[in-house]
KOLBA-744627 format. One record per residue: x, y, z of N, C-alpha, C, O in turn. Coordinates in steps of 0.1 Angstrom, whole numbers, plus 5000, padded with zeros to 4 digits. Each point is the difference from the previous one (the first is absolute). Last residue first. Example, Ala and Ser with C-alpha at 12.3 -4.5 7.8 and 13.67 -1.06 7.14 Angstrom:
! residues 2
512849785071500950115000499250115008500550115001499849324998499150125000500950125000501050005007
//
This chain:
! residues 99
198832147312500450025014500449875007500450005012497650094942501549995001500550015014501349995002494050054986500549874997501549985002500449895003496450515002500749945012500649864997500649945009496950314958501050105005500849935011501250035001495249734980501150014990501150105006501249974998494849995027500849875001501250014990501149965004495950404997500749995013500749885001501150005007496450084953501250085001500749995014501250015001496149574979499750135004501250095003501149945003499249664960500050025015499650155003500250094993500449714963498649995005500050025016498950005006505149994966499350124996498550005005499350105000503849535007500250125009499350124996499850095008500049524965499249995012500250125009499150055006501750034943500649925010499150005012499250095002498749974949500850075010500649905009499849884999496650064966501350024994500850105009500650094995494949715012500250154999501350034993500350124997498649435012498950054992500250154997499650044990503549765040500249954986498950054991500350054989499350045056501150074995500249974985500350084992496549685032499550134997501150094994499850074991501349495024499150004989499550134996499950034988502749955050500849974989499249994987500450054990497449995051500650134996500949984988500250094992497849535026499050084995500650144995499850044989502949655034499749954987499050094993500150024988501150085056501150034991499749954986500350064990495550075038501149915002501150034991499850074990496850315026500249904990501149915004501050045006495750235028501450014994500049884989499549895003495950395015500949885000501350024994500250094991496850265015499349925010500849865001500049945010500850474961500849975012499449915010500550005011498250154942499550095011500749975014499850075010501549684951500050134996499650105011500650115002498949425003501450045000500250154998500750075007495049744988500450005014501550045002500450065010497949884946499550125006500450015015500350115005500949504972500850124995499450135006500850085004496849535005501349995007500950124996500650065008495249884970499950055014501350005007500250095008499949744947499750155001499850045014500650115004502449454987498650054999499950155001500950065007503449704970499450015013498650054999499550054989504049914975499449875005499549995014500049905006501950464962500849955011499649875006500649935008496950314957501449984995500949945011500949934996494650175016500149894990501449984995500549884999498850485031499749875007500149884990500649905002499750544981501249965007499849875007500949925000495350254979501049974989501349965007500649904996495950255032499649874993501149964990500449884999499950555021500249895010499949864994500849915002500350454963499050005010500449895010501049924998502550384971499349875001498950025011500150085009503650214972498750014994499249885002499149964992505450185025500049914989498649994992499849944990500850325049500950064991500049914987500250054989497349815048499350114993501050064989499550044990502249635038498949944992499350114991499749984988503750155043500549934988498949944992500150014987498650185054500650104991500649944987499750054989498649665044498950084993500650104991499650024988503549755038499349904991498950084992499949984988502350255047500849994988499349904990500150034987497450255052500549874997500749994987499350034989500650435040499049924992500749864996501250004998500950375027499449895007499049924992499449915005503650474983498950055008499349895007499150035008504349884961500650065012499050065009500250015012498349814947500649895008500650065013499849945011498550374958498949925005500549895010499549985010503750274966499450085010498849925007499950015012502249814950500950005012499450075011500049955012497750084948500049865005500849995013499649945010500550464966498749995007499949865006499449985011504350134961500150065014498749975008500149975012501149694949499750145001500050045015499849925009503549694973498650025003499750155002500850085004502949574969499850135007498550025003499249984991503849554998498850094997500150125010500149985012504049704967499250025012498950104996500250094992503249804977499649875005499250015013499649895004502550464968498649974997499649875005498949954997505450295007499949924988498549974997499749944990501550305049500350094989499849924987499650054989499949715051498950094998500250094988499150034993504349675019498949934994498850104998499249984991504650205029500349964986498849924994499650034989500450105058499850124990500349974985499450064991498849545039501150095001499850124992499150004991498449525024499750144998501350085004500350015011499649474969499950085012499850154997500450054989497649604977501350045004499950085013499050065003497449574987500350134996501450035004500549955010495849614982501350055005500350134995500050024987495449685024500650094990501350055006500050065011
//
């Protein structure tokens, strides 16, 4: 899915999604963004696994931090959740990505 770059203009035009404060707070507090987005979308682990073409146990292991998803897996999850891959990065990685 191709999205316009995130700028104040695209956000104001509604081309980017605003997230509730509670979601941002959960992610900043260290909760797995994948789980936060899945719950925000109202999906179960099984539903997201099916939509993204991965196994339910593998998705559960990614959510609890036991396994890292491959780039291909994370791309499939991002597509199923209708977000960018970087939206699924933990807060500490996303914050340090520009260093």
